[in-house]
C-alpha positions as CSV (number, residue, x, y, z in Angstrom):
1,M,0.0,0.1,0.0
2,R,2.6,2.7,1.0
3,N,4.4,2.3,-2.6
4,Q,1.2,3.5,-4.3
5,E,1.2,6.8,-5.8
6,P,1.1,9.6,-4.1
7,K,3.4,8.0,-1.7
8,A,3.3,10.7,0.9
9,L,-0.5,10.4,1.0
10,W,-0.4,6.5,1.3
11,N,2.5,6.8,3.8
12,N,0.2,9.2,5.9
13,F,-2.8,7.0,5.5
14,Y,-0.8,4.2,6.5
15,S,0.2,6.0,9.7
16,L,-3.4,6.5,10.6
17,T,-4.2,2.9,10.2
18,Q,-1.5,2.1,12.9
19,I,-3.6,4.7,15.6
20,P,-6.7,2.9,17.0
21,R,-9.4,5.5,16.5
22,P,-13.1,4.4,16.8
23,S,-15.5,6.8,17.5
24,G,-14.9,8.0,21.3
25,K,-11.2,7.1,21.5
26,K,-9.9,10.3,20.2
27,K,-6.9,11.4,22.6
28,E,-4.2,9.4,20.7
29,I,-5.3,10.5,17.1
30,S,-6.0,14.1,18.2
31,D,-2.7,14.2,19.8
32,F,-1.0,12.6,16.7
33,L,-2.5,15.3,14.3
34,A,-1.8,18.2,16.5
35,N,2.1,16.9,17.0
36,Y,2.2,16.5,13.1
37,G,1.1,20.1,12.6
38,R,3.8,21.3,15.0
39,S,6.4,19.1,13.5
40,L,5.8,21.3,10.3
41,G,6.3,24.6,12.2
42,L,2.6,25.4,11.6
43,E,0.1,27.1,13.9
44,T,-1.9,24.4,15.4
45,I,-4.8,24.6,17.5
46,Q,-6.1,21.8,19.7
47,D,-9.2,22.4,21.4
48,E,-10.9,21.1,24.8
49,I,-12.7,18.3,23.0
50,G,-10.0,17.2,20.6
51,N,-10.6,18.9,17.2
52,V,-7.4,20.0,15.7
53,I,-6.9,22.9,13.2
54,I,-3.6,23.4,11.5
55,R,-3.0,26.7,9.6
56,K,-0.5,26.8,6.6
57,P,0.3,30.3,5.1
58,A,-0.6,31.2,1.6
59,S,1.9,30.4,-1.2
60,P,3.9,33.3,-2.6
61,G,1.5,35.4,-4.9
62,M,-1.8,33.9,-3.2
63,E,-1.9,36.0,-0.2
64,G,-4.6,38.0,-1.3
65,H,-6.9,35.0,-2.1
66,P,-9.6,34.1,0.5
67,G,-8.7,31.3,2.7
68,V,-9.5,27.6,2.2
69,I,-10.4,25.1,4.8
70,L,-9.7,21.4,4.1
71,Q,-11.9,19.6,6.5
72,G,-12.4,15.8,7.6
73,H,-13.0,13.6,10.6
74,M,-10.5,11.7,12.3
75,D,-12.7,8.8,13.8
76,M,-13.6,5.6,12.1
77,V,-16.5,3.1,12.3
78,P,-15.3,0.1,14.2
79,Q,-17.1,-3.0,12.3
80,K,-15.4,-6.6,11.9
81,N,-16.5,-9.9,10.8
82,S,-17.8,-12.0,13.5
83,D,-14.9,-14.7,13.4
84,K,-12.3,-11.7,13.4
85,V,-10.3,-11.6,16.6
86,F,-9.6,-7.8,16.8
87,D,-9.7,-5.0,19.4
88,F,-10.5,-1.6,17.8
89,E,-9.1,0.3,20.8
90,K,-5.8,-1.6,20.7
91,D,-5.2,-3.1,17.4
92,P,-3.9,-1.4,14.2
93,I,-5.7,-2.0,11.0
94,C,-4.1,-4.7,8.7
95,A,-4.6,-2.7,5.3
96,Y,-3.3,-4.3,2.1
97,V,-3.6,-4.1,-1.9
98,E,-6.2,-6.7,-3.2
99,D,-4.7,-9.1,-5.8
100,N,-6.1,-7.2,-8.7
101,G,-4.0,-4.2,-7.7
102,E,-6.9,-1.7,-7.9
103,W,-8.1,-1.7,-4.1
104,V,-6.9,-1.2,-0.9
105,T,-8.9,-3.0,1.7
106,A,-8.5,-4.6,5.4
107,D,-8.2,-8.0,6.7
108,G,-11.7,-8.7,8.3
109,T,-12.3,-5.1,9.6
110,T,-13.3,-1.5,8.5
111,L,-10.4,0.2,6.6
112,G,-11.1,3.6,7.8
113,A,-10.7,5.0,4.3
114,D,-13.8,6.9,5.6
115,N,-12.4,9.5,6.4
116,G,-8.7,8.4,6.8
117,I,-7.9,9.3,3.0
118,G,-9.3,12.6,3.4
119,V,-7.3,13.3,6.5
120,A,-4.3,11.9,4.8
121,T,-4.9,14.2,1.8
122,A,-5.0,17.1,4.0
123,M,-1.7,16.2,5.7
124,T,0.0,15.6,2.6
125,I,-0.9,19.1,1.4
126,L,0.2,20.7,4.6
127,A,3.6,19.2,4.2
128,D,3.9,19.8,0.4
129,K,6.2,22.7,-0.2
130,E,5.5,22.7,-3.9
131,A,1.6,23.1,-3.8
132,V,0.0,26.4,-4.9
133,H,-2.8,27.5,-2.6
134,P,-4.3,30.3,-0.5
135,A,-4.1,30.4,3.3
136,L,-5.1,27.1,4.4
137,E,-6.6,25.5,7.5
138,A,-6.8,21.8,7.9
139,F,-9.9,21.2,10.4
140,F,-10.0,17.6,11.9
141,T,-13.0,16.8,13.8
142,V,-13.5,14.2,16.4
143,D,-16.5,11.7,16.7
144,E,-18.1,12.5,13.6
145,E,-19.4,9.0,13.2
146,T,-21.4,8.8,16.5
147,G,-23.1,12.4,16.2
148,M,-20.9,15.0,14.7
149,Y,-19.8,16.1,18.1
150,G,-16.8,17.7,17.0
151,A,-18.4,20.1,14.5
152,N,-21.3,20.7,17.0
153,D,-18.8,21.8,19.7
154,L,-16.7,24.0,17.4
155,K,-17.2,27.7,18.8
156,G,-18.0,30.1,16.2
157,G,-15.3,32.6,15.0
158,V,-12.5,30.0,15.2
159,L,-12.3,29.2,11.6
160,Q,-11.0,32.1,9.3
161,G,-11.5,30.6,5.7
162,K,-14.3,31.4,3.5
163,T,-14.4,28.4,1.3
164,L,-14.6,24.8,2.7
165,L,-13.8,21.6,1.0
166,N,-15.1,18.5,2.8
167,L,-13.1,15.4,1.9
168,D,-15.5,13.0,3.2
169,S,-17.6,11.9,0.2
170,E,-16.9,8.5,-1.5
171,S,-17.9,8.5,-5.2
172,E,-15.3,9.9,-7.7
173,G,-17.0,12.2,-10.3
174,E,-19.4,13.6,-8.1
175,L,-19.8,17.1,-6.3
176,Y,-22.0,17.1,-3.3
177,I,-23.8,20.3,-2.4
178,G,-26.2,19.0,0.1
179,C,-26.8,16.4,2.6
180,A,-29.6,14.8,4.8
181,G,-29.9,15.9,8.6
182,G,-30.4,13.2,11.0
183,V,-32.1,12.4,14.7
184,D,-31.4,9.7,17.0
185,T,-34.5,7.9,18.8
186,T,-33.9,5.5,21.7
187,A,-36.7,3.3,23.0
188,K,-36.3,1.9,26.4
189,F,-38.3,-1.0,27.9
190,D,-37.9,-1.8,31.6
191,F,-39.1,-5.0,33.0
192,E,-39.0,-7.1,36.0
193,P,-37.8,-10.7,35.0
194,V,-40.0,-13.8,35.7
195,E,-39.1,-17.4,36.4
196,V,-38.4,-19.9,33.4
197,E,-41.3,-22.5,33.3
198,E,-40.0,-25.9,34.8
199,G,-38.8,-28.4,32.2
200,D,-38.2,-25.7,29.5
201,I,-35.0,-25.7,27.5
202,A,-33.1,-22.8,26.2
203,L,-32.0,-22.1,22.7
204,K,-29.6,-19.3,21.1
205,V,-30.8,-18.3,17.8
206,V,-28.3,-16.4,15.7
207,L,-29.0,-14.6,12.5
208,K,-25.7,-13.4,10.6
209,G,-24.1,-13.1,7.3
210,C,-26.0,-10.1,5.9
211,K,-23.7,-7.3,4.2
212,G,-24.6,-4.4,6.2
213,G,-23.3,-1.1,5.2
214,H,-23.6,2.6,5.6
215,S,-27.0,3.5,6.8
216,G,-27.0,6.6,4.5
217,C,-25.0,5.5,1.4
218,D,-26.4,2.0,1.3
219,I,-29.9,2.3,2.6
220,H,-31.3,2.2,-0.9
221,L,-29.9,-1.0,-1.9
222,Q,-32.5,-2.9,0.0
223,R,-30.1,-5.1,2.1
224,A,-31.3,-7.1,5.0
225,N,-31.6,-5.7,8.6
226,A,-30.6,-8.5,10.9
227,I,-32.7,-7.3,13.8
228,K,-35.7,-7.2,11.6
229,L,-35.2,-10.6,10.2
230,L,-34.6,-12.1,13.7
231,F,-37.9,-10.3,15.0
232,R,-39.8,-11.7,12.0
233,F,-38.7,-15.2,13.2
234,L,-39.4,-14.4,16.9
235,K,-43.0,-13.2,16.4
236,T,-43.9,-16.5,14.8
237,A,-41.8,-18.6,17.5
238,V,-43.7,-16.7,20.2
239,S,-47.0,-16.7,18.7
240,E,-47.2,-20.4,17.5
241,Y,-44.5,-22.4,19.4
242,E,-44.6,-21.0,22.9
243,A,-41.4,-19.6,23.0
244,R,-40.4,-17.0,25.4
245,L,-37.7,-14.4,25.2
246,V,-34.6,-14.4,27.5
247,C,-32.5,-11.9,26.1
248,V,-31.7,-10.2,22.6
249,Q,-29.1,-8.1,20.9
250,G,-28.1,-7.0,17.4
251,G,-26.4,-4.4,15.5
252,S,-23.6,-2.4,16.8
253,L,-23.6,1.2,15.6
254,R,-26.3,3.8,14.8
255,N,-25.1,4.4,11.3
256,A,-24.5,0.9,10.1
257,I,-27.1,-1.4,8.7
258,P,-27.2,-4.3,11.3
259,R,-25.4,-7.2,10.0
260,E,-25.9,-9.8,12.9
261,A,-28.6,-10.3,15.6
262,E,-29.0,-13.0,18.2
263,C,-31.2,-14.0,21.0
264,V,-31.9,-16.8,23.6
265,I,-35.4,-18.2,24.0
266,T,-36.8,-20.9,26.0
267,I,-39.5,-23.6,24.7
268,P,-41.1,-26.7,26.0
269,Q,-38.4,-29.5,25.8
270,E,-40.7,-31.7,23.4
271,G,-40.7,-28.5,21.1
272,Y,-37.0,-28.9,20.1
273,D,-37.5,-30.5,16.7
274,D,-40.2,-28.3,15.7
275,M,-38.2,-25.2,16.4
276,Q,-35.4,-26.6,14.3
277,Q,-37.7,-27.1,11.7
278,L,-39.1,-23.5,12.0
279,V,-35.3,-22.1,12.0
280,D,-34.7,-24.1,9.0
281,E,-37.7,-22.7,7.3
282,Y,-37.1,-19.0,8.0
283,E,-33.6,-19.3,6.9
284,D,-34.7,-20.7,3.6
285,L,-37.1,-18.0,3.3
286,F,-34.8,-15.2,4.0
287,I,-32.3,-16.5,1.5
288,R,-35.0,-16.7,-1.3
289,E,-36.4,-13.3,-0.3
290,Y,-32.8,-11.7,-0.4
291,D,-31.6,-13.6,-3.7
292,G,-29.4,-11.4,-5.7
293,V,-28.8,-9.0,-2.8
294,E,-27.5,-11.2,0.1
295,E,-25.3,-14.3,-0.5
296,N,-24.5,-15.3,3.0
297,I,-27.4,-15.2,5.3
298,S,-27.9,-17.8,7.9
299,L,-30.1,-18.6,10.7
300,S,-29.1,-21.1,13.3
301,M,-29.9,-22.3,16.7
302,Q,-28.2,-24.5,19.4
303,E,-29.1,-25.5,22.9
304,V,-27.6,-23.5,25.8
305,E,-27.6,-23.6,29.6
306,C,-31.2,-22.6,30.6
307,P,-31.3,-19.4,32.6
308,K,-33.6,-19.0,35.8
309,T,-35.4,-16.1,34.7
310,E,-36.9,-14.4,31.3
311,M,-38.8,-11.6,30.1
312,P,-42.4,-11.2,31.1
313,E,-44.7,-12.2,28.4
314,D,-46.5,-8.8,28.1
315,V,-43.2,-6.8,27.8
316,Q,-42.0,-9.3,25.3
317,D,-45.1,-9.2,23.2
318,F,-45.0,-5.4,23.2
319,L,-41.2,-5.2,22.2
320,I,-41.7,-7.8,19.2
321,H,-44.7,-6.0,18.0
322,A,-43.0,-2.5,18.2
323,V,-39.7,-3.7,16.4
324,C,-41.7,-5.6,13.7
325,V,-43.9,-2.3,13.0
326,C,-40.8,0.0,13.1
327,P,-40.0,1.4,9.7
328,H,-36.7,0.6,8.3
329,G,-35.2,1.7,4.9
330,V,-36.2,4.2,2.4
331,Y,-39.4,6.2,3.3
332,R,-39.4,8.6,0.4
333,M,-37.2,9.7,-2.5
334,I,-36.7,13.2,-3.7
335,P,-39.4,13.8,-6.3
336,E,-37.2,16.4,-8.2
337,M,-34.2,13.8,-8.0
338,P,-36.0,10.3,-8.1
339,D,-32.5,8.6,-7.8
340,I,-31.8,10.3,-4.3
341,V,-33.2,9.3,-1.0
342,E,-35.1,11.9,0.9
343,T,-36.1,10.2,4.1
344,S,-35.2,7.0,5.7
345,N,-34.9,5.2,8.9
346,N,-32.2,2.8,9.9
347,L,-33.3,0.4,13.0
348,S,-29.6,0.4,14.2
349,T,-29.3,-1.6,17.5
350,I,-31.0,-3.5,20.0
351,A,-29.4,-4.6,23.2
352,M,-30.2,-5.7,26.7
353,N,-28.8,-4.5,30.0
354,G,-29.8,-5.8,33.2
355,N,-33.7,-5.3,33.5
356,S,-34.1,-3.3,30.2
357,V,-33.9,-3.6,26.7
358,T,-33.0,-0.5,24.5
359,V,-33.8,-0.2,20.6
360,L,-31.9,2.8,18.7
361,C,-32.9,4.3,15.5
362,L,-31.4,6.8,13.2
363,T,-33.6,8.9,11.0
364,R,-32.3,10.9,8.0
365,S,-33.9,13.4,5.8
366,S,-33.1,16.3,3.7
367,V,-36.5,17.9,4.6
368,E,-37.0,18.8,8.3
369,S,-40.7,18.2,8.1
370,R,-40.2,14.7,6.7
371,K,-37.6,13.9,9.4
372,E,-40.2,15.1,12.0
373,E,-42.8,13.0,10.3
374,L,-41.0,9.7,10.5
375,K,-39.5,10.5,14.0
376,Q,-43.1,10.7,15.2
377,M,-44.1,7.7,13.5
378,I,-41.1,5.7,15.3
379,Q,-42.1,7.6,18.5
380,S,-45.7,6.3,18.1
381,A,-44.7,2.7,17.7
382,F,-42.6,2.6,20.7
383,S,-44.7,4.7,22.9
384,L,-47.7,2.5,22.3
385,A,-45.7,-0.6,23.3
386,G,-44.9,0.9,26.5
387,A,-41.5,2.1,26.0
388,D,-39.8,5.5,27.2
389,V,-39.0,7.1,24.0
390,Q,-36.1,10.0,23.8
391,F,-34.7,11.9,20.9
392,S,-30.8,13.1,20.8
393,G,-28.1,14.4,18.5
394,D,-30.5,16.3,16.1
395,Y,-28.5,17.9,13.4
396,P,-29.3,19.9,10.4
397,G,-29.3,18.9,6.7
398,W,-27.1,21.2,4.3
399,K,-29.2,23.3,1.9
400,P,-27.8,23.0,-1.7
401,N,-26.3,26.0,-3.2
402,V,-26.6,25.4,-7.0
403,H,-25.1,29.0,-7.6
404,S,-21.7,28.3,-5.6
405,H,-18.6,29.9,-7.0
406,V,-16.7,27.0,-6.1
407,L,-18.9,24.5,-7.6
408,T,-18.8,26.2,-11.0
409,L,-14.7,26.6,-10.7
410,M,-14.5,22.7,-9.7
411,Q,-16.7,21.5,-12.8
412,D,-14.5,23.3,-15.0
413,I,-11.3,22.1,-13.5
414,H,-12.8,18.5,-13.6
415,K,-13.5,18.5,-17.0
416,R,-10.2,20.2,-18.1
417,L,-8.3,17.5,-16.0
418,F,-10.3,14.4,-16.6
419,G,-12.4,15.2,-19.7
420,T,-15.7,14.7,-17.8
421,T,-18.2,17.1,-16.1
422,P,-18.7,15.8,-12.6
423,R,-22.2,15.1,-11.4
424,V,-23.9,17.6,-8.9
425,V,-25.6,15.7,-6.3
426,T,-26.9,15.6,-2.7
427,I,-26.0,12.8,-0.4
428,H,-28.5,11.0,1.9
429,A,-25.7,10.6,4.5
430,G,-24.7,13.1,7.0
431,L,-22.1,15.4,6.5
432,E,-20.5,17.8,8.8
433,C,-21.3,20.9,6.4
434,G,-24.7,21.3,7.6
435,I,-23.5,22.1,11.1
436,I,-20.6,24.3,9.9
437,G,-22.7,25.9,7.7
438,R,-25.1,26.8,10.4
439,N,-22.3,28.3,12.6
440,Y,-20.6,30.0,9.6
441,P,-23.4,31.5,7.5
442,G,-22.2,32.2,3.8
443,M,-19.4,29.7,3.7
444,D,-19.0,28.3,0.1
445,M,-18.9,24.5,0.8
446,I,-18.2,21.4,-1.6
447,S,-17.8,17.8,-0.5
448,F,-15.9,15.2,-2.8
449,G,-13.6,12.5,-2.6
450,P,-12.2,9.3,-4.3
451,T,-14.4,6.1,-4.6
452,I,-14.7,4.3,-1.5
453,E,-17.1,1.2,-1.7
454,H,-18.7,-0.2,1.4
455,P,-18.0,2.0,4.2
456,H,-18.8,1.2,7.8
457,S,-18.6,-2.6,6.9
458,P,-15.7,-5.0,6.8
459,D,-16.0,-5.1,3.0
460,E,-14.8,-1.2,2.8
461,R,-12.2,-0.6,0.2
462,V,-10.9,2.2,-1.7
463,N,-9.8,2.5,-5.4
464,I,-6.2,3.5,-5.8
465,A,-6.6,5.2,-9.2
466,T,-9.4,7.2,-7.9
467,V,-7.0,8.4,-4.9
468,Q,-4.4,9.6,-7.4
469,R,-7.0,11.7,-9.2
470,F,-8.6,13.1,-6.2
471,Y,-5.3,14.3,-5.0
472,R,-4.5,15.9,-8.2
473,F,-8.1,17.5,-8.2
474,V,-7.7,19.0,-4.8
475,L,-4.3,20.5,-5.8
476,E,-5.5,22.1,-8.9
477,T,-8.7,23.4,-7.1
478,L,-6.5,25.1,-4.4
479,K,-4.3,26.5,-7.1
480,E,-7.2,28.3,-8.9
481,L,-9.3,29.4,-5.6
C-alpha cells in the first residue's frame, strides 16, 4: 500500500491505520495530528474536545486570495467479521492491496478510508512545499460517526477561511452540495424478570451473514436488516410455538445497517424438533427473499444452559410488535431527484442491559418536516408498546447552493483535467457541512472524494487510481481558488 502513488499520501494513511481511532477514542489520534502540525512548524490549535486546526500560510502570490478550509474527521467506524479476533481500541488496522492491484482493503475489519483518506490528503498538502494555495486551514473533527460532536462543539469565530472543501465523500466524479440531517431515537423497555417454566430448555438463535453497510449511502440497496429478520422469526416462534424471550441483541452502531442479531429463547423440551424446523424454514425464506442482494444469510440455533429468569410475556410481546412495525429503509425519494433518497430510517441496534432493553434508530432526511414525520411515527410505535422514548443528536441538513462559485470552478477544473463534467448531487448520508454552515453562514462548501465502496462494513475498500486523481483534483482546485 505504501508504494502506491502519491506515496506521501499513502504513507500518511498508513500512519493513521496504525493508530486505534474508533469513535470515542480520540486522544491518541488528536494528539498525533496536533503533533504533526507542530512538527511542520505550523500554527496548530487543539481544542478542549480534541478537534485540531492546522494553519498553513498562503503560497507566494496567493496572499490576497480568500482562505480555504480542508475538512475531515479523524474517527472511523469499528466493524469486523464475527470470526475476526480484533480490538479496535488497541489493534492497528491490517490494510493491504487486493490481488488485482486496484483496491486497498483491510483484513476482516473496516479500513478507515472513511475518512482516513481525506485526513491523509490534508496532511500531505500541509507538508507539500510545492503546492500552490491560498491560506489553508486543515480542520480535523472528532467523533463524527457517532453524532458529529466535534463539528457541533466547534466555537464560532474560530475558522478563518471563506471556502470549505469537505474531503468526506465516496464517489469519484461527483460533487456534493447538500446532505441529509438526522436524529437518533432511543426506546427503552424496563421490566421485572419472571421465572422460567420448569422443564423448559433454552436455545440461542443467531442471524448472521448480512452485508450491512452505511445507513445513509447504502440504505437504498435494500439489504437485509438482521434485527428485523430475527424479529420476524421471533414473532412466529412466540405466537405459534410457545417460545419465550430471555435476551436479545443486534447491530453495533447507529449509522451501520445491522449485520448480525441473536437472542436466547426458552421452549418446552418437546418442542425442540419443531423449533429446528422453524429455524430451517425461516433461513430458507430469507435466502430466497434476498436472492441477488445477500449471499451469506444464515439462521441457526443451538441449545444452551437454561437461565432462571426470562422477560415477562407482556413486555416481550410489546417489544416484538414494536420492532416488527418500526419502519426501516427508504421512506421517500426526492421527487425532483428520483435517484436520491430524501428520508429513511435505520433500525440500528437492540441491546439488553440488566432489566431493560434499548432500541436505537437513526432517522435521516433532507427535509426537516419529513424527518419530524418519520420521527413521530417511530415514537408512536414504541410509545404505544410502553417504551420510554427519547430523542438526541439532532443535526441539520445542508441546503444545496447551485449558484456556488467553487462549484462552477470545480466543474470546469474536473472537465479540463479528466475530460468529464462531474455530477452535482446531494447525499443522503450526514456530512458536517450542515453543522458548519449553520455556525458559519455564507461559507461556500463542496464535498468530494475518491471512490470508497462499502464504508461502515468489513468489506470497505478504496480505489487506488481514484485516490491519485482525487489528490490531483484537490491540488488544482487550491491553485485556482
